[in-house]
PDBQT receptor file of N, H, CA, C and O in Angstrom, charges set to zero:
ATOM      1  N   MET A   1       4.942  19.852 -14.474  1.00  0.00    +0.000 N 
ATOM      2  CA  MET A   1       4.270  19.655 -13.222  1.00  0.00    +0.000 C 
ATOM      3  C   MET A   1       4.343  20.912 -12.361  1.00  0.00    +0.000 C 
ATOM      4  O   MET A   1       3.406  21.202 -11.618  1.00  0.00    +0.000 OA
ATOM      5  N   CYS A   2       5.415  21.645 -12.448  1.00  0.00    +0.000 N 
ATOM      6  H   CYS A   2       6.176  21.409 -13.052  1.00  0.00    +0.000 HD
ATOM      7  CA  CYS A   2       5.591  22.857 -11.644  1.00  0.00    +0.000 C 
ATOM      8  C   CYS A   2       5.555  24.068 -12.572  1.00  0.00    +0.000 C 
ATOM      9  O   CYS A   2       6.243  24.107 -13.592  1.00  0.00    +0.000 OA
ATOM     10  N   ALA A   3       4.752  25.039 -12.203  1.00  0.00    +0.000 N 
ATOM     11  H   ALA A   3       4.193  25.007 -11.374  1.00  0.00    +0.000 HD
ATOM     12  CA  ALA A   3       4.585  26.217 -13.053  1.00  0.00    +0.000 C 
ATOM     13  C   ALA A   3       5.735  27.200 -12.935  1.00  0.00    +0.000 C 
ATOM     14  O   ALA A   3       6.003  27.952 -13.872  1.00  0.00    +0.000 OA
ATOM     15  N   THR A   4       6.418  27.206 -11.800  1.00  0.00    +0.000 N 
ATOM     16  H   THR A   4       6.201  26.595 -11.039  1.00  0.00    +0.000 HD
ATOM     17  CA  THR A   4       7.507  28.154 -11.587  1.00  0.00    +0.000 C 
ATOM     18  C   THR A   4       8.712  27.446 -10.988  1.00  0.00    +0.000 C 
ATOM     19  O   THR A   4       8.611  26.320 -10.503  1.00  0.00    +0.000 OA
ATOM     20  N   GLU A   5       9.840  28.117 -11.030  1.00  0.00    +0.000 N 
ATOM     21  H   GLU A   5       9.922  29.032 -11.425  1.00  0.00    +0.000 HD
ATOM     22  CA  GLU A   5      11.051  27.554 -10.419  1.00  0.00    +0.000 C 
ATOM     23  C   GLU A   5      10.861  27.413  -8.908  1.00  0.00    +0.000 C 
ATOM     24  O   GLU A   5      11.377  26.477  -8.298  1.00  0.00    +0.000 OA
ATOM     25  N   ARG A   6      10.135  28.326  -8.322  1.00  0.00    +0.000 N 
ATOM     26  H   ARG A   6       9.716  29.086  -8.817  1.00  0.00    +0.000 HD
ATOM     27  CA  ARG A   6       9.880  28.239  -6.877  1.00  0.00    +0.000 C 
ATOM     28  C   ARG A   6       9.077  26.980  -6.546  1.00  0.00    +0.000 C 
ATOM     29  O   ARG A   6       9.386  26.280  -5.581  1.00  0.00    +0.000 OA
ATOM     30  N   GLU A   7       8.050  26.694  -7.341  1.00  0.00    +0.000 N 
ATOM     31  H   GLU A   7       7.798  27.263  -8.125  1.00  0.00    +0.000 HD
ATOM     32  CA  GLU A   7       7.272  25.474  -7.126  1.00  0.00    +0.000 C 
ATOM     33  C   GLU A   7       8.137  24.236  -7.286  1.00  0.00    +0.000 C 
ATOM     34  O   GLU A   7       8.015  23.282  -6.518  1.00  0.00    +0.000 OA
ATOM     35  N   ARG A   8       9.013  24.253  -8.288  1.00  0.00    +0.000 N 
ATOM     36  H   ARG A   8       9.112  25.028  -8.912  1.00  0.00    +0.000 HD
ATOM     37  CA  ARG A   8       9.913  23.121  -8.502  1.00  0.00    +0.000 C 
ATOM     38  C   ARG A   8      10.825  22.928  -7.301  1.00  0.00    +0.000 C 
ATOM     39  O   ARG A   8      10.995  21.807  -6.822  1.00  0.00    +0.000 OA
ATOM     40  N   ALA A   9      11.408  24.007  -6.816  1.00  0.00    +0.000 N 
ATOM     41  H   ALA A   9      11.270  24.918  -7.205  1.00  0.00    +0.000 HD
ATOM     42  CA  ALA A   9      12.308  23.929  -5.665  1.00  0.00    +0.000 C 
ATOM     43  C   ALA A   9      11.565  23.394  -4.442  1.00  0.00    +0.000 C 
ATOM     44  O   ALA A   9      12.104  22.577  -3.695  1.00  0.00    +0.000 OA
ATOM     45  N   TRP A  10      10.328  23.853  -4.239  1.00  0.00    +0.000 N 
ATOM     46  H   TRP A  10       9.891  24.516  -4.846  1.00  0.00    +0.000 HD
ATOM     47  CA  TRP A  10       9.530  23.389  -3.112  1.00  0.00    +0.000 C 
ATOM     48  C   TRP A  10       9.254  21.885  -3.233  1.00  0.00    +0.000 C 
ATOM     49  O   TRP A  10       9.351  21.149  -2.251  1.00  0.00    +0.000 OA
ATOM     50  N   THR A  11       8.912  21.441  -4.437  1.00  0.00    +0.000 N 
ATOM     51  H   THR A  11       8.833  22.039  -5.235  1.00  0.00    +0.000 HD
ATOM     52  CA  THR A  11       8.623  20.030  -4.668  1.00  0.00    +0.000 C 
ATOM     53  C   THR A  11       9.849  19.165  -4.407  1.00  0.00    +0.000 C 
ATOM     54  O   THR A  11       9.764  18.144  -3.725  1.00  0.00    +0.000 OA
ATOM     55  N   VAL A  12      10.984  19.578  -4.952  1.00  0.00    +0.000 N 
ATOM     56  H   VAL A  12      11.053  20.408  -5.506  1.00  0.00    +0.000 HD
ATOM     57  CA  VAL A  12      12.221  18.818  -4.765  1.00  0.00    +0.000 C 
ATOM     58  C   VAL A  12      12.623  18.793  -3.295  1.00  0.00    +0.000 C 
ATOM     59  O   VAL A  12      13.121  17.781  -2.803  1.00  0.00    +0.000 OA
ATOM     60  N   ALA A  13      12.411  19.898  -2.598  1.00  0.00    +0.000 N 
ATOM     61  H   ALA A  13      12.007  20.721  -2.998  1.00  0.00    +0.000 HD
ATOM     62  CA  ALA A  13      12.805  19.999  -1.188  1.00  0.00    +0.000 C 
ATOM     63  C   ALA A  13      12.000  19.075  -0.277  1.00  0.00    +0.000 C 
ATOM     64  O   ALA A  13      12.402  18.836   0.862  1.00  0.00    +0.000 OA
ATOM     65  N   THR A  14      10.880  18.556  -0.755  1.00  0.00    +0.000 N 
ATOM     66  H   THR A  14      10.554  18.751  -1.680  1.00  0.00    +0.000 HD
ATOM     67  CA  THR A  14      10.099  17.642   0.074  1.00  0.00    +0.000 C 
ATOM     68  C   THR A  14      10.788  16.292   0.238  1.00  0.00    +0.000 C 
ATOM     69  O   THR A  14      10.488  15.548   1.173  1.00  0.00    +0.000 OA
ATOM     70  N   HIS A  15      11.698  15.978  -0.657  1.00  0.00    +0.000 N 
ATOM     71  H   HIS A  15      11.942  16.582  -1.416  1.00  0.00    +0.000 HD
ATOM     72  CA  HIS A  15      12.406  14.688  -0.637  1.00  0.00    +0.000 C 
ATOM     73  C   HIS A  15      11.421  13.521  -0.650  1.00  0.00    +0.000 C 
ATOM     74  O   HIS A  15      11.670  12.481  -0.041  1.00  0.00    +0.000 OA
ATOM     75  N   SER A  16      10.317  13.702  -1.338  1.00  0.00    +0.000 N 
ATOM     76  H   SER A  16      10.114  14.547  -1.832  1.00  0.00    +0.000 HD
ATOM     77  CA  SER A  16       9.292  12.669  -1.384  1.00  0.00    +0.000 C 
ATOM     78  C   SER A  16       9.800  11.371  -2.002  1.00  0.00    +0.000 C 
ATOM     79  O   SER A  16       9.409  10.289  -1.566  1.00  0.00    +0.000 OA
ATOM     80  N   ALA A  17      10.649  11.461  -2.992  1.00  0.00    +0.000 N 
ATOM     81  H   ALA A  17      10.967  12.340  -3.346  1.00  0.00    +0.000 HD
ATOM     82  CA  ALA A  17      11.177  10.242  -3.606  1.00  0.00    +0.000 C 
ATOM     83  C   ALA A  17      11.998   9.447  -2.596  1.00  0.00    +0.000 C 
ATOM     84  O   ALA A  17      11.878   8.223  -2.531  1.00  0.00    +0.000 OA
ATOM     85  N   ASP A  18      12.814  10.114  -1.822  1.00  0.00    +0.000 N 
ATOM     86  H   ASP A  18      12.911  11.108  -1.874  1.00  0.00    +0.000 HD
ATOM     87  CA  ASP A  18      13.605   9.446  -0.788  1.00  0.00    +0.000 C 
ATOM     88  C   ASP A  18      12.683   8.817   0.253  1.00  0.00    +0.000 C 
ATOM     89  O   ASP A  18      12.878   7.669   0.654  1.00  0.00    +0.000 OA
ATOM     90  N   PHE A  19      11.684   9.573   0.685  1.00  0.00    +0.000 N 
ATOM     91  H   PHE A  19      11.526  10.506   0.359  1.00  0.00    +0.000 HD
ATOM     92  CA  PHE A  19      10.719   9.063   1.648  1.00  0.00    +0.000 C 
ATOM     93  C   PHE A  19      10.024   7.820   1.105  1.00  0.00    +0.000 C 
ATOM     94  O   PHE A  19       9.898   6.817   1.807  1.00  0.00    +0.000 OA
ATOM     95  N   PHE A  20       9.572   7.889  -0.144  1.00  0.00    +0.000 N 
ATOM     96  H   PHE A  20       9.674   8.704  -0.714  1.00  0.00    +0.000 HD
ATOM     97  CA  PHE A  20       8.866   6.765  -0.750  1.00  0.00    +0.000 C 
ATOM     98  C   PHE A  20       9.788   5.562  -0.890  1.00  0.00    +0.000 C 
ATOM     99  O   PHE A  20       9.358   4.430  -0.669  1.00  0.00    +0.000 OA
ATOM    100  N   ALA A  21      11.042   5.784  -1.253  1.00  0.00    +0.000 N 
ATOM    101  H   ALA A  21      11.391   6.703  -1.433  1.00  0.00    +0.000 HD
ATOM    102  CA  ALA A  21      11.991   4.687  -1.439  1.00  0.00    +0.000 C 
ATOM    103  C   ALA A  21      12.220   3.904  -0.151  1.00  0.00    +0.000 C 
ATOM    104  O   ALA A  21      12.560   2.722  -0.200  1.00  0.00    +0.000 OA
ATOM    105  N   ARG A  22      12.042   4.534   0.978  1.00  0.00    +0.000 N 
ATOM    106  H   ARG A  22      11.766   5.495   1.018  1.00  0.00    +0.000 HD
ATOM    107  CA  ARG A  22      12.216   3.829   2.254  1.00  0.00    +0.000 C 
ATOM    108  C   ARG A  22      11.164   2.746   2.462  1.00  0.00    +0.000 C 
ATOM    109  O   ARG A  22      11.372   1.829   3.257  1.00  0.00    +0.000 OA
ATOM    110  N   PHE A  23      10.051   2.837   1.768  1.00  0.00    +0.000 N 
ATOM    111  H   PHE A  23       9.882   3.582   1.122  1.00  0.00    +0.000 HD
ATOM    112  CA  PHE A  23       9.019   1.808   1.861  1.00  0.00    +0.000 C 
ATOM    113  C   PHE A  23       9.381   0.563   1.055  1.00  0.00    +0.000 C 
ATOM    114  O   PHE A  23       8.846  -0.518   1.299  1.00  0.00    +0.000 OA
ATOM    115  N   ALA A  24      10.285   0.720   0.101  1.00  0.00    +0.000 N 
ATOM    116  H   ALA A  24      10.720   1.599  -0.097  1.00  0.00    +0.000 HD
ATOM    117  CA  ALA A  24      10.656  -0.392  -0.778  1.00  0.00    +0.000 C 
ATOM    118  C   ALA A  24      12.169  -0.378  -1.020  1.00  0.00    +0.000 C 
ATOM    119  O   ALA A  24      12.612  -0.124  -2.140  1.00  0.00    +0.000 OA
ATOM    120  N   PRO A  25      12.957  -0.647   0.018  1.00  0.00    +0.000 N 
ATOM    121  CA  PRO A  25      14.417  -0.498  -0.104  1.00  0.00    +0.000 C 
ATOM    122  C   PRO A  25      15.083  -1.456  -1.092  1.00  0.00    +0.000 C 
ATOM    123  O   PRO A  25      16.206  -1.198  -1.526  1.00  0.00    +0.000 OA
ATOM    124  N   VAL A  26      14.430  -2.536  -1.450  1.00  0.00    +0.000 N 
ATOM    125  H   VAL A  26      13.518  -2.745  -1.098  1.00  0.00    +0.000 HD
ATOM    126  CA  VAL A  26      15.035  -3.483  -2.390  1.00  0.00    +0.000 C 
ATOM    127  C   VAL A  26      14.270  -3.534  -3.719  1.00  0.00    +0.000 C 
ATOM    128  O   VAL A  26      14.380  -4.501  -4.473  1.00  0.00    +0.000 OA
ATOM    129  N   ALA A  27      13.516  -2.509  -3.986  1.00  0.00    +0.000 N 
ATOM    130  H   ALA A  27      13.426  -1.723  -3.374  1.00  0.00    +0.000 HD
ATOM    131  CA  ALA A  27      12.697  -2.467  -5.211  1.00  0.00    +0.000 C 
ATOM    132  C   ALA A  27      13.566  -2.307  -6.457  1.00  0.00    +0.000 C 
ATOM    133  O   ALA A  27      14.677  -1.778  -6.409  1.00  0.00    +0.000 OA
ATOM    134  N   ASP A  28      13.024  -2.776  -7.553  1.00  0.00    +0.000 N 
ATOM    135  H   ASP A  28      12.121  -3.205  -7.592  1.00  0.00    +0.000 HD
ATOM    136  CA  ASP A  28      13.627  -2.539  -8.860  1.00  0.00    +0.000 C 
ATOM    137  C   ASP A  28      13.642  -1.030  -9.097  1.00  0.00    +0.000 C 
ATOM    138  O   ASP A  28      12.625  -0.365  -8.901  1.00  0.00    +0.000 OA
ATOM    139  N   GLU A  29      14.775  -0.487  -9.513  1.00  0.00    +0.000 N 
ATOM    140  H   GLU A  29      15.601  -1.027  -9.671  1.00  0.00    +0.000 HD
ATOM    141  CA  GLU A  29      14.915   0.969  -9.643  1.00  0.00    +0.000 C 
ATOM    142  C   GLU A  29      13.908   1.581 -10.616  1.00  0.00    +0.000 C 
ATOM    143  O   GLU A  29      13.348   2.640 -10.334  1.00  0.00    +0.000 OA
ATOM    144  N   ASP A  30      13.673   0.936 -11.743  1.00  0.00    +0.000 N 
ATOM    145  H   ASP A  30      14.127   0.076 -11.972  1.00  0.00    +0.000 HD
ATOM    146  CA  ASP A  30      12.724   1.494 -12.714  1.00  0.00    +0.000 C 
ATOM    147  C   ASP A  30      11.305   1.529 -12.149  1.00  0.00    +0.000 C 
ATOM    148  O   ASP A  30      10.575   2.501 -12.348  1.00  0.00    +0.000 OA
ATOM    149  N   ARG A  31      10.926   0.486 -11.460  1.00  0.00    +0.000 N 
ATOM    150  H   ARG A  31      11.519  -0.303 -11.299  1.00  0.00    +0.000 HD
ATOM    151  CA  ARG A  31       9.587   0.451 -10.874  1.00  0.00    +0.000 C 
ATOM    152  C   ARG A  31       9.467   1.442  -9.722  1.00  0.00    +0.000 C 
ATOM    153  O   ARG A  31       8.426   2.074  -9.540  1.00  0.00    +0.000 OA
ATOM    154  N   LEU A  32      10.525   1.567  -8.961  1.00  0.00    +0.000 N 
ATOM    155  H   LEU A  32      11.370   1.053  -9.109  1.00  0.00    +0.000 HD
ATOM    156  CA  LEU A  32      10.509   2.534  -7.860  1.00  0.00    +0.000 C 
ATOM    157  C   LEU A  32      10.405   3.953  -8.405  1.00  0.00    +0.000 C 
ATOM    158  O   LEU A  32       9.686   4.781  -7.847  1.00  0.00    +0.000 OA
ATOM    159  N   LEU A  33      11.120   4.237  -9.491  1.00  0.00    +0.000 N 
ATOM    160  H   LEU A  33      11.704   3.564  -9.944  1.00  0.00    +0.000 HD
ATOM    161  CA  LEU A  33      11.034   5.560 -10.108  1.00  0.00    +0.000 C 
ATOM    162  C   LEU A  33       9.609   5.841 -10.566  1.00  0.00    +0.000 C 
ATOM    163  O   LEU A  33       9.084   6.932 -10.342  1.00  0.00    +0.000 OA
ATOM    164  N   THR A  34       8.989   4.868 -11.201  1.00  0.00    +0.000 N 
ATOM    165  H   THR A  34       9.415   3.982 -11.383  1.00  0.00    +0.000 HD
ATOM    166  CA  THR A  34       7.609   5.035 -11.656  1.00  0.00    +0.000 C 
ATOM    167  C   THR A  34       6.684   5.334 -10.473  1.00  0.00    +0.000 C 
ATOM    168  O   THR A  34       5.839   6.226 -10.549  1.00  0.00    +0.000 OA
ATOM    169  N   ALA A  35       6.850   4.591  -9.395  1.00  0.00    +0.000 N 
ATOM    170  H   ALA A  35       7.536   3.867  -9.334  1.00  0.00    +0.000 HD
ATOM    171  CA  ALA A  35       6.011   4.810  -8.210  1.00  0.00    +0.000 C 
ATOM    172  C   ALA A  35       6.271   6.180  -7.591  1.00  0.00    +0.000 C 
ATOM    173  O   ALA A  35       5.328   6.868  -7.199  1.00  0.00    +0.000 OA
ATOM    174  N   ALA A  36       7.531   6.584  -7.500  1.00  0.00    +0.000 N 
ATOM    175  H   ALA A  36       8.297   6.026  -7.819  1.00  0.00    +0.000 HD
ATOM    176  CA  ALA A  36       7.863   7.889  -6.919  1.00  0.00    +0.000 C 
ATOM    177  C   ALA A  36       7.311   9.022  -7.784  1.00  0.00    +0.000 C 
ATOM    178  O   ALA A  36       6.793  10.005  -7.254  1.00  0.00    +0.000 OA
ATOM    179  N   LEU A  37       7.414   8.899  -9.087  1.00  0.00    +0.000 N 
ATOM    180  H   LEU A  37       7.835   8.100  -9.518  1.00  0.00    +0.000 HD
ATOM    181  CA  LEU A  37       6.858   9.923  -9.979  1.00  0.00    +0.000 C 
ATOM    182  C   LEU A  37       5.345   9.997  -9.833  1.00  0.00    +0.000 C 
ATOM    183  O   LEU A  37       4.765  11.081  -9.892  1.00  0.00    +0.000 OA
ATOM    184  N   TRP A  38       4.707   8.856  -9.643  1.00  0.00    +0.000 N 
ATOM    185  H   TRP A  38       5.177   7.974  -9.595  1.00  0.00    +0.000 HD
ATOM    186  CA  TRP A  38       3.260   8.835  -9.430  1.00  0.00    +0.000 C 
ATOM    187  C   TRP A  38       2.907   9.598  -8.158  1.00  0.00    +0.000 C 
ATOM    188  O   TRP A  38       1.936  10.353  -8.131  1.00  0.00    +0.000 OA
ATOM    189  N   VAL A  39       3.699   9.399  -7.106  1.00  0.00    +0.000 N 
ATOM    190  H   VAL A  39       4.489   8.785  -7.128  1.00  0.00    +0.000 HD
ATOM    191  CA  VAL A  39       3.434  10.096  -5.846  1.00  0.00    +0.000 C 
ATOM    192  C   VAL A  39       3.596  11.606  -6.031  1.00  0.00    +0.000 C 
ATOM    193  O   VAL A  39       2.755  12.383  -5.577  1.00  0.00    +0.000 OA
ATOM    194  N   TYR A  40       4.683  12.023  -6.702  1.00  0.00    +0.000 N 
ATOM    195  H   TYR A  40       5.366  11.392  -7.071  1.00  0.00    +0.000 HD
ATOM    196  CA  TYR A  40       4.876  13.457  -6.958  1.00  0.00    +0.000 C 
ATOM    197  C   TYR A  40       3.702  14.018  -7.752  1.00  0.00    +0.000 C 
ATOM    198  O   TYR A  40       3.183  15.083  -7.417  1.00  0.00    +0.000 OA
ATOM    199  N   TRP A  41       3.279  13.317  -8.794  1.00  0.00    +0.000 N 
ATOM    200  H   TRP A  41       3.701  12.452  -9.067  1.00  0.00    +0.000 HD
ATOM    201  CA  TRP A  41       2.176  13.781  -9.622  1.00  0.00    +0.000 C 
ATOM    202  C   TRP A  41       0.884  13.850  -8.800  1.00  0.00    +0.000 C 
ATOM    203  O   TRP A  41       0.118  14.806  -8.924  1.00  0.00    +0.000 OA
ATOM    204  N   SER A  42       0.647  12.849  -7.974  1.00  0.00    +0.000 N 
ATOM    205  H   SER A  42       1.268  12.072  -7.873  1.00  0.00    +0.000 HD
ATOM    206  CA  SER A  42      -0.571  12.818  -7.173  1.00  0.00    +0.000 C 
ATOM    207  C   SER A  42      -0.659  14.010  -6.227  1.00  0.00    +0.000 C 
ATOM    208  O   SER A  42      -1.719  14.620  -6.083  1.00  0.00    +0.000 OA
ATOM    209  N   PHE A  43       0.461  14.339  -5.583  1.00  0.00    +0.000 N 
ATOM    210  H   PHE A  43       1.322  13.844  -5.700  1.00  0.00    +0.000 HD
ATOM    211  CA  PHE A  43       0.454  15.491  -4.689  1.00  0.00    +0.000 C 
ATOM    212  C   PHE A  43       0.254  16.789  -5.471  1.00  0.00    +0.000 C 
ATOM    213  O   PHE A  43      -0.456  17.686  -5.017  1.00  0.00    +0.000 OA
ATOM    214  N   ALA A  44       0.873  16.888  -6.632  1.00  0.00    +0.000 N 
ATOM    215  H   ALA A  44       1.450  16.159  -7.001  1.00  0.00    +0.000 HD
ATOM    216  CA  ALA A  44       0.703  18.089  -7.456  1.00  0.00    +0.000 C 
ATOM    217  C   ALA A  44      -0.743  18.214  -7.926  1.00  0.00    +0.000 C 
ATOM    218  O   ALA A  44      -1.315  19.303  -7.908  1.00  0.00    +0.000 OA
ATOM    219  N   PHE A  45      -1.327  17.103  -8.344  1.00  0.00    +0.000 N 
ATOM    220  H   PHE A  45      -0.862  16.218  -8.359  1.00  0.00    +0.000 HD
ATOM    221  CA  PHE A  45      -2.727  17.103  -8.768  1.00  0.00    +0.000 C 
ATOM    222  C   PHE A  45      -3.630  17.514  -7.610  1.00  0.00    +0.000 C 
ATOM    223  O   PHE A  45      -4.539  18.327  -7.781  1.00  0.00    +0.000 OA
ATOM    224  N   ASP A  46      -3.378  16.952  -6.441  1.00  0.00    +0.000 N 
ATOM    225  H   ASP A  46      -2.640  16.292  -6.302  1.00  0.00    +0.000 HD
ATOM    226  CA  ASP A  46      -4.175  17.299  -5.266  1.00  0.00    +0.000 C 
ATOM    227  C   ASP A  46      -4.077  18.788  -4.959  1.00  0.00    +0.000 C 
ATOM    228  O   ASP A  46      -5.087  19.440  -4.691  1.00  0.00    +0.000 OA
ATOM    229  N   ASP A  47      -2.868  19.322  -4.998  1.00  0.00    +0.000 N 
ATOM    230  H   ASP A  47      -2.048  18.792  -5.216  1.00  0.00    +0.000 HD
ATOM    231  CA  ASP A  47      -2.689  20.747  -4.712  1.00  0.00    +0.000 C 
ATOM    232  C   ASP A  47      -3.401  21.624  -5.735  1.00  0.00    +0.000 C 
ATOM    233  O   ASP A  47      -4.030  22.622  -5.384  1.00  0.00    +0.000 OA
ATOM    234  N   ALA A  48      -3.292  21.238  -7.008  1.00  0.00    +0.000 N 
ATOM    235  H   ALA A  48      -2.780  20.427  -7.293  1.00  0.00    +0.000 HD
ATOM    236  CA  ALA A  48      -3.838  22.071  -8.073  1.00  0.00    +0.000 C 
ATOM    237  C   ALA A  48      -5.347  21.935  -8.245  1.00  0.00    +0.000 C 
ATOM    238  O   ALA A  48      -6.027  22.921  -8.530  1.00  0.00    +0.000 OA
ATOM    239  N   ARG A  49      -5.865  20.752  -8.080  1.00  0.00    +0.000 N 
ATOM    240  H   ARG A  49      -5.313  19.951  -7.849  1.00  0.00    +0.000 HD
ATOM    241  CA  ARG A  49      -7.275  20.517  -8.391  1.00  0.00    +0.000 C 
ATOM    242  C   ARG A  49      -8.162  20.318  -7.164  1.00  0.00    +0.000 C 
ATOM    243  O   ARG A  49      -9.349  20.642  -7.200  1.00  0.00    +0.000 OA
ATOM    244  N   CYS A  50      -7.607  19.797  -6.100  1.00  0.00    +0.000 N 
ATOM    245  H   CYS A  50      -6.643  19.534  -6.070  1.00  0.00    +0.000 HD
ATOM    246  CA  CYS A  50      -8.435  19.466  -4.933  1.00  0.00    +0.000 C 
ATOM    247  C   CYS A  50      -8.360  20.530  -3.840  1.00  0.00    +0.000 C 
ATOM    248  O   CYS A  50      -9.364  20.851  -3.204  1.00  0.00    +0.000 OA
ATOM    249  N   ASP A  51      -7.171  21.070  -3.629  1.00  0.00    +0.000 N 
ATOM    250  H   ASP A  51      -6.355  20.810  -4.145  1.00  0.00    +0.000 HD
ATOM    251  CA  ASP A  51      -7.005  22.048  -2.554  1.00  0.00    +0.000 C 
ATOM    252  C   ASP A  51      -7.431  23.456  -2.958  1.00  0.00    +0.000 C 
ATOM    253  O   ASP A  51      -7.982  24.200  -2.147  1.00  0.00    +0.000 OA
ATOM    254  N   SER A  52      -7.174  23.818  -4.215  1.00  0.00    +0.000 N 
ATOM    255  H   SER A  52      -6.726  23.214  -4.874  1.00  0.00    +0.000 HD
ATOM    256  CA  SER A  52      -7.474  25.185  -4.623  1.00  0.00    +0.000 C 
ATOM    257  C   SER A  52      -8.207  25.270  -5.958  1.00  0.00    +0.000 C 
ATOM    258  O   SER A  52      -8.370  26.359  -6.507  1.00  0.00    +0.000 OA
ATOM    259  N   GLY A  53      -8.636  24.165  -6.467  1.00  0.00    +0.000 N 
ATOM    260  H   GLY A  53      -8.504  23.279  -6.021  1.00  0.00    +0.000 HD
ATOM    261  CA  GLY A  53      -9.341  24.165  -7.739  1.00  0.00    +0.000 C 
ATOM    262  C   GLY A  53     -10.794  24.573  -7.598  1.00  0.00    +0.000 C 
ATOM    263  O   GLY A  53     -11.250  24.895  -6.500  1.00  0.00    +0.000 OA
ATOM    264  N   PRO A  54     -11.522  24.562  -8.702  1.00  0.00    +0.000 N 
ATOM    265  CA  PRO A  54     -12.908  25.018  -8.695  1.00  0.00    +0.000 C 
ATOM    266  C   PRO A  54     -13.829  24.181  -7.806  1.00  0.00    +0.000 C 
ATOM    267  O   PRO A  54     -14.879  24.668  -7.388  1.00  0.00    +0.000 OA
ATOM    268  N   LEU A  55     -13.466  22.952  -7.514  1.00  0.00    +0.000 N 
ATOM    269  H   LEU A  55     -12.613  22.556  -7.854  1.00  0.00    +0.000 HD
ATOM    270  CA  LEU A  55     -14.308  22.097  -6.676  1.00  0.00    +0.000 C 
ATOM    271  C   LEU A  55     -13.740  21.920  -5.268  1.00  0.00    +0.000 C 
ATOM    272  O   LEU A  55     -14.201  21.055  -4.523  1.00  0.00    +0.000 OA
ATOM    273  N   SER A  56     -12.770  22.708  -4.905  1.00  0.00    +0.000 N 
ATOM    274  H   SER A  56     -12.395  23.410  -5.510  1.00  0.00    +0.000 HD
ATOM    275  CA  SER A  56     -12.126  22.536  -3.599  1.00  0.00    +0.000 C 
ATOM    276  C   SER A  56     -13.102  22.708  -2.443  1.00  0.00    +0.000 C 
ATOM    277  O   SER A  56     -12.902  22.116  -1.382  1.00  0.00    +0.000 OA
ATOM    278  N   GLY A  57     -14.123  23.481  -2.617  1.00  0.00    +0.000 N 
ATOM    279  H   GLY A  57     -14.285  23.962  -3.479  1.00  0.00    +0.000 HD
ATOM    280  CA  GLY A  57     -15.120  23.679  -1.582  1.00  0.00    +0.000 C 
ATOM    281  C   GLY A  57     -16.298  22.725  -1.683  1.00  0.00    +0.000 C 
ATOM    282  O   GLY A  57     -17.192  22.734  -0.837  1.00  0.00    +0.000 OA
ATOM    283  N   ARG A  58     -16.291  21.893  -2.736  1.00  0.00    +0.000 N 
ATOM    284  H   ARG A  58     -15.565  21.886  -3.423  1.00  0.00    +0.000 HD
ATOM    285  CA  ARG A  58     -17.389  20.935  -2.948  1.00  0.00    +0.000 C 
ATOM    286  C   ARG A  58     -16.830  19.551  -3.268  1.00  0.00    +0.000 C 
ATOM    287  O   ARG A  58     -17.032  19.061  -4.380  1.00  0.00    +0.000 OA
ATOM    288  N   PRO A  59     -16.134  18.905  -2.330  1.00  0.00    +0.000 N 
ATOM    289  CA  PRO A  59     -15.460  17.640  -2.626  1.00  0.00    +0.000 C 
ATOM    290  C   PRO A  59     -16.404  16.526  -3.051  1.00  0.00    +0.000 C 
ATOM    291  O   PRO A  59     -15.979  15.619  -3.766  1.00  0.00    +0.000 OA
ATOM    292  N   ALA A  60     -17.650  16.558  -2.646  1.00  0.00    +0.000 N 
ATOM    293  H   ALA A  60     -17.995  17.295  -2.066  1.00  0.00    +0.000 HD
ATOM    294  CA  ALA A  60     -18.590  15.497  -3.051  1.00  0.00    +0.000 C 
ATOM    295  C   ALA A  60     -18.851  15.518  -4.555  1.00  0.00    +0.000 C 
ATOM    296  O   ALA A  60     -19.205  14.488  -5.129  1.00  0.00    +0.000 OA
ATOM    297  N   GLN A  61     -18.685  16.664  -5.197  1.00  0.00    +0.000 N 
ATOM    298  H   GLN A  61     -18.398  17.500  -4.731  1.00  0.00    +0.000 HD
ATOM    299  CA  GLN A  61     -18.919  16.777  -6.641  1.00  0.00    +0.000 C 
ATOM    300  C   GLN A  61     -17.676  16.448  -7.451  1.00  0.00    +0.000 C 
ATOM    301  O   GLN A  61     -17.766  16.290  -8.669  1.00  0.00    +0.000 OA
ATOM    302  N   PHE A  62     -16.529  16.342  -6.815  1.00  0.00    +0.000 N 
ATOM    303  H   PHE A  62     -16.456  16.470  -5.826  1.00  0.00    +0.000 HD
ATOM    304  CA  PHE A  62     -15.273  16.152  -7.547  1.00  0.00    +0.000 C 
ATOM    305  C   PHE A  62     -15.276  14.915  -8.445  1.00  0.00    +0.000 C 
ATOM    306  O   PHE A  62     -14.849  15.022  -9.595  1.00  0.00    +0.000 OA
ATOM    307  N   PRO A  63     -15.734  13.745  -7.985  1.00  0.00    +0.000 N 
ATOM    308  CA  PRO A  63     -15.675  12.545  -8.853  1.00  0.00    +0.000 C 
ATOM    309  C   PRO A  63     -16.540  12.652 -10.096  1.00  0.00    +0.000 C 
ATOM    310  O   PRO A  63     -16.326  11.903 -11.049  1.00  0.00    +0.000 OA
ATOM    311  N   TRP A  64     -17.489  13.538 -10.120  1.00  0.00    +0.000 N 
ATOM    312  H   TRP A  64     -17.663  14.147  -9.346  1.00  0.00    +0.000 HD
ATOM    313  CA  TRP A  64     -18.421  13.630 -11.243  1.00  0.00    +0.000 C 
ATOM    314  C   TRP A  64     -17.987  14.605 -12.313  1.00  0.00    +0.000 C 
ATOM    315  O   TRP A  64     -18.699  14.792 -13.299  1.00  0.00    +0.000 OA
ATOM    316  N   ARG A  65     -16.828  15.235 -12.142  1.00  0.00    +0.000 N 
ATOM    317  H   ARG A  65     -16.249  15.083 -11.341  1.00  0.00    +0.000 HD
ATOM    318  CA  ARG A  65     -16.344  16.195 -13.143  1.00  0.00    +0.000 C 
ATOM    319  C   ARG A  65     -15.308  15.587 -14.011  1.00  0.00    +0.000 C 
ATOM    320  O   ARG A  65     -14.789  16.248 -14.909  1.00  0.00    +0.000 OA
TER     321      ARG A  65
């Protein structure tokens, strides 16, 4: 998910898993892990493909690629 150690450190420093866990404090740990990993992946995908990818300037065309 992270191309460099710096990207990994930045991702971990967001504490997104902790933030997400606060929405479901009594969740099953395995399901919570799956949801937290999905959130991390979604943000990484957004950064890589939506914010700076080839269609970043043409969001209306994004669903068709």
